[in-house]
N, C-alpha and C positions, 0 to 999 in steps of 0.2 A: 329563100336564102340558099346560096350555094353551099352544099355540105362539104365541099373540098376546102373551104376557107379554114385556116388554122383557128382553133378555138382560143379566143383572147380571154384570159382569166387572170385573176390575181394569183400570184404564185402560192402554192400550198406550202405550209411550213415543213421544213425538214431540218435536221441538225446542220447540214452544210449551209443551207440557206440562212438559218438563224445566225450561224457563225459569220457568214459573209455580211449580213446586216450589221452585226455588232462591230466587226472590223471596219466596215464602211463608216459607221457612226463615229467611231474613234478617230478615223482619219479626218472627218469633217469637223471635229471638235478641236483641232490642233491650235487654233488661234486663242481659244480660252485657256488651254493648257499653257501655252507660251506666255499669255498675259498674266496668268496666275489668278484669274477671276473671270467670270462671264462679262462680256462687254455690256455697257449700259449707255443709254442715251438720256437726254434731258427728260423726255416723256416717259422713260422707264419708271420714274417715281410714281406717276399717276397710275400706271398699270399695277404696280406693287401695292399701292394704297387700296385698290379695289378688294383684294382678298384679305389684306391685313387689317384694314380699318372699316371694311364694308362701305367704302366711299363710292359715291355714284357720280361719275364725271358727266358734264354737260357738253364737253367739246369733242368727245369721241365715244364710240361704242364701248360698253364695258365687257364685251364677250371675251377678249383676249385675257383681261385681268381675271375673269371668272375661270377661264380654262386653265390658267397656270396656278390656280389656288391649291389644288390637291398636291401636285408635285412640290410646290413651295412649302406647304405645311409638313409634308412627309420627309423631304430630303433637302430643303433649302434651294438656293438658286441653282446649284449644280444639277438638281433634279430636273429643273426646267430645261437646262441645256441637254441633258440626257434624252428627255422626251422629244425635243426638237431635232436632235441629231438622229435618233432612231427613226422618227417620222420622215426625215429627209432621205435616209437610206431606203426606206420602204417606198417612197415616192419614186426614187431612181429605179428601184427594182420594177415597179409597176410600169414605168415608161419603157424600160428595156424589154418588157414582156409584150408590149403592144405589137401585134402582128408577127411576133417572132417566137412565141412560146415562152416557157419559163426561162428566165435568165440563168446562165451558169454562174456559180459563185465567183469564179475567176473574173468574169465580165463585171460583176457587181463591184468587186474590190478594186479592179483596175479603173472603173469609171469614177468611183468615189475618190480614189487617189488622184486621178486627173483633175477632177473638179476641186479637190482640196488645194491643189497647187496652181491651177491655171484659171481659176474663176473667183468671183466675189462671194460664192455661196458660203464658205466657212465663216465669213465675217457676219453673216446674218443668222447662221445656225446657232451661234453662241451669244447672240444679242437678245436682251430681254425687251423685245419689241415684236409687233405683229408683222413687220415687213417681210419676214421669211415666207409668209403665206402667199404673198403676191405671185411668186413664181409657180406655186403649186396650183393656182386657179386654172391656168390653161392645161396643165397636165391632167388634172382630174376631169375637167370638162372634156378633153379629148378622149379619155378612157370611157367616159359616160356616153359620148356620141358614137363611139366605134364599138361599144359592147354589143354582141349579137343579141337578137331578140329572144333567143332561147336560153340565154344565160340565166343562172339561178336568180330568183327575185331578190335574195338577200344581198347579192353582189351589187345589183343596180340600186337597191335601196340604200346600201351602205355608201356607195359612191355619191348618191344624191344627198345623203345626210352630211357626208364629209364636205361636199361642195357648199352646202348651206352654211356650215361652220366657217369655212374659208371666206365666204362672202361677208359674213356678219362681223368678222374681226376688224375690218377696215372699210370705211365708206367708199373709198375709191374702187373697191372690188365689185361693188354693185354695178357701176358703170362699165368696168372692165369686162365682167362676165356677160352683161347684156350686149355689149358691143361684139364680143367674140361669138356669142351665140347667134346673133343676127347675121354676121358674116358667114358663119358655118352653115346656117340654114340656106342662105343664098347659094353657096357652093354646092350643097347637096342637091338643090333643085336643078342647078345648071348641069350637073353630071348625070341627070336623069333619074334620081332616086324616087321622085314622085312626091306629091303633097302629103299623102297619108304616111309614108315611111319617114319623111322629113319631120312631120309633126310628132310621130311616136318617138323618134330619137331625140327630138328637142324638148319634149315635154318634161322629163325629169329635171333638166337644167333650168327650165323656165319655172318649175315649181320650187326649185331651190332658191331662186332669186326672190320669188313671192314670199316664201316662208321666212327668209332672212329679213325682208322688209317688214313683214307682219310681226316677227319676233322682236326686232329692234323697236318698232313703234309701240308695241305692247309694253315692253320694259320701260320705255320712257314715260308712258302714261301711268303705269303703276308707281313709278318713282315720283309722280306728282307733276309731270310736265305735259306737253302736248303729245297727241297720238301722231307722231311723225318719226321717221327713222333717224333724222339728223337734227339735233337741237340747235346746233351752232353753225349750220351751213351758211346762213345769211351773213353772220359775223365774218366768217372766213372769206366768203366771196367779196364782201365789201373791202376787206383788207387787201385782197388781191387787186382790186381796182385802185386802191390807194397806192399800192406798190408800183403799179403801172402809170401812176399820175393821171388816171382817167377820171377819177371821181372828184378830185379836188375842185375843178372849175364848177361842176354841178353843185357841190356842197356849198361853195362860196355864194353862188347865185341864190340858192334856196335860203341860205342864212340871211341874205340881204332882204328877202321878201317876208320871212317869218322867223319866229324863234323856235329852233329845233334843239333837242337835247344834244344832237351831234355837233352843234356849233362849238361845243366845248372841246372837241378834238381838233379843231382847225389849227391852232398854234403848233400842235405836234405834227400833223400830217403835212403842213405847209413848210416845215422847217427844212431849208435847203441842206443843212448839215447832216440830215438823216438819209442814208442811202435807200433804205427800205421803209418808208413811212407806214406801210401796211403792217409790217412786223412790229413796228413801234406801237401802232394802234392796238395790236393784240397783247403784246408782252411787256412793253416798257412800263416801268414803275410810275412814270408821269402820266400814263394814259388813264383817262377817266372811265373807260368802257366797263371795267369791272364793277365800279361803284354804280354806274348807270344801270347795268343789268340787275344788280342786286336790289336796286331801288324800284325799278319798273321794267321787269324783263319783257313782258308782253308789249309794252309801248315802245321799247327800244328796238325789239325785233321788227315790229311793224314799221318803224321809221327806217331801219336798214333796208327792208324790202322796197320801201318807197324810193329811197335814194338809188338803189340798184336799178329799179325800173326806169327812173328818170335818166340815169346815165346811159342806159341802153337806148332810150328814145332820143336823147340829145346827141349822142356821139356813137352811133353803131359802127361807123368805120374805124374809129379809134379803138373800140373794144375788139373788133375783128383783127386789127393789126396787133393789139396786145396779145390776143390768143395765138396768132401765128408766131409771134416772137417767142412766146412761152413754149410752144411746141418745138420749134426749131432749136431753141437753146437747151431745153430739157433733153432732147435726143442726143446731144453730145456732151451734156454735163454729167459726168460720171467719174467718181473716185470712190474707192472703198476705204472703210476705216477712218472716216472723218469724224473722230470722236475725241473731243478735248477732255482734260481733267475737269472734274466738278468739285466745287468747294462748298464751304459750310452754308452759304446763302442759297444753294440750289436744293430743290425738292428731293432729288435722288440721293443726295448726300445725307439730308436730314432723315429720310425714311430708313435708310440703311443703318444709320447710327442709332436711331431710336427703336426701330422695330426688329432689326436683324443684327444685333451687336456681335453675334458669333461670326457673321460674314464681313462685318465692317473692317476688321483688321486686314483681311486679305484684300478687300477693296482698296483700302488706303495705301497698300503697298504694291498694287498691281502696276503693270507697265502703263496702262491708260492713265492712272492717277499721277504717275511720274512723268507723263508726256513722252513716253518712250515706245510708242506703237509703230513709228515709222520703219524701223528695221524689219518688222514683220510683213511689210507691204512689198516684198521683193518680187512676187509673182507678177508677170506682165499680163494681167487679166484683160485689160482693154485691148492690148495688141493682139492677143489670142482671139478675142471676139471680132475685131476688125478683119483679121485674116480669114476667119470662118465666113464672115459676110461676103468677102471677096470670092471665096470658093463656092458660095451657094449655087451660082448658076451651073457649075460643073457637077456639084452634088445632085442637083435636081435632074440634070440631064442623065446622069448615071441611074438615078432612081426610076425615071420614066422608061428608060430602055429595058430595065429589069422588072418593070411593073410593080415597084415597091410603093403601093398606094398609101400605105400607112405612114411611111416616111415623108411622102409628099404632103399628106394632110397635116402631119405634125409640124413640118417646116412652115406651112402656111399659118398655122396657129401661133407658132413662136414669133414669126415676123410680125403678125398682127398684134401680138401682145406688146412687143417693143414699141410699135407705133402708137397704139392706143394708150399705153401707160404714159408715154411722153406727152400725148395730147391731154389726157385727164389731169395729170399732176402738174404739168407745165402751165396749163390754162387756169386751173382752179386753185392750186396751191402756190404756184411759182416754182421755177426751176431749183432743184436741189440735188446734190450728188447722190444721196442715198436712194432717191426715187428710181432712177434708172439703173443704179447698181443692183437693186433688189431683183431685177429680171434679166440682167445681162448674162447671168450664169446659165440661162437656158440655151444659149448658143453653143457653149462647149458640150453641154449634155446632148444637144442635137447632133453635133459632130461625132460624139461617142456612139450614138445610135447608128449612124451611117457606117462607122468603122466596124462595129460588131456585126452588123448585118452583112457587110461585104465579106468579112472574114469567115462567116458561117456558111456563105454561099447557099442561102435558102432558095427554094424554088419560087418563081414569080407568084404573086398574089392575084387571085381573080378579083374582079370588081364585085363588091357585094351590093346587088341591086334587088 
């Protein structure tokens, strides 16, 4: 390894650094402060039930719910916001330090302020959902891949453990991390890093993926289900095929030939008045899927897998077109703060009222519950992101001329994250504003890294081979 390469390490604590982190965390929390309460989503109720009621969900990993249990018990929902805000500020500090040494407090505060006003990040920092972690995945992965081999073991182990946690909180992160790691490995080989060095740098991230899968599978098995990381993946995939109207013809043909339990869902998914029949299949009160799973979970899942395989066999072109449309639509489907009020028949309302009565009053009087979030969406985060995308060629040209290899690598990982996230969520879940919003803030962060590097006029980086 070239000894002249700047040592990339996690910034050591100092009073100035700690102060900058706390100020940055406060800046990133402004949406919750203006709202009068942390933001909640329909699924937030499930995550709160996990620590409050020891509830085990079958439709999502329980890791985020377990992770927020301690701050929730100690300080309530605002404690969760504090942990997420401080964690976000630390992630920003880590990213600013890659290839440039320890970040200055002024750079930290300026970057957090810029992201607070010009990105979607503050809307996820204060939301009781694991979506915040999606943008952290490429940042931690990049830090892990670029960490020098002589870095302290505790740093590499700590980054690996953090990446494992980030992967485990959301199933889409498994595919995202695996895709990013595969692309990074190819790039490392192409630039001449060699098989051995590429393997050694990739190994911690690969182990993180494996540990996350084993951990989720083990939890599901201990809870009394199958040894598999995703208990409801077949249900959601079939719903996606119903949303794209790809599964209805196959289901109709199969039901003409034999009696299937899923024949009971035909009236619902064939209803022309329902724009998204797959979502109705999952959540509509008229859907029989809940009762079907409760009665014979193993049989229903086996039937779902059979229908999915048959659809893929009968109409591969239609499924491919659906996948392409999902990716293309998700890439441009992005709005922050799409959070409606939730009323008494919703799980999040009931769990707050019954289990957190001290927080319920603030929740019921928040801007979100009054339908008054729109004035807080004044920042043109999408326009800022588009402007940065248009400037990327010039930014990369500048970085190549000054041999800023870390910035070039980070740029590649950010762009790959935007594309892979759109492909994974648009194809498997269906386009939704929050999916792309949760990673769009990486573009302003990337721009901040370029500006800070240019302002500091650092010497060119040697290639680490």
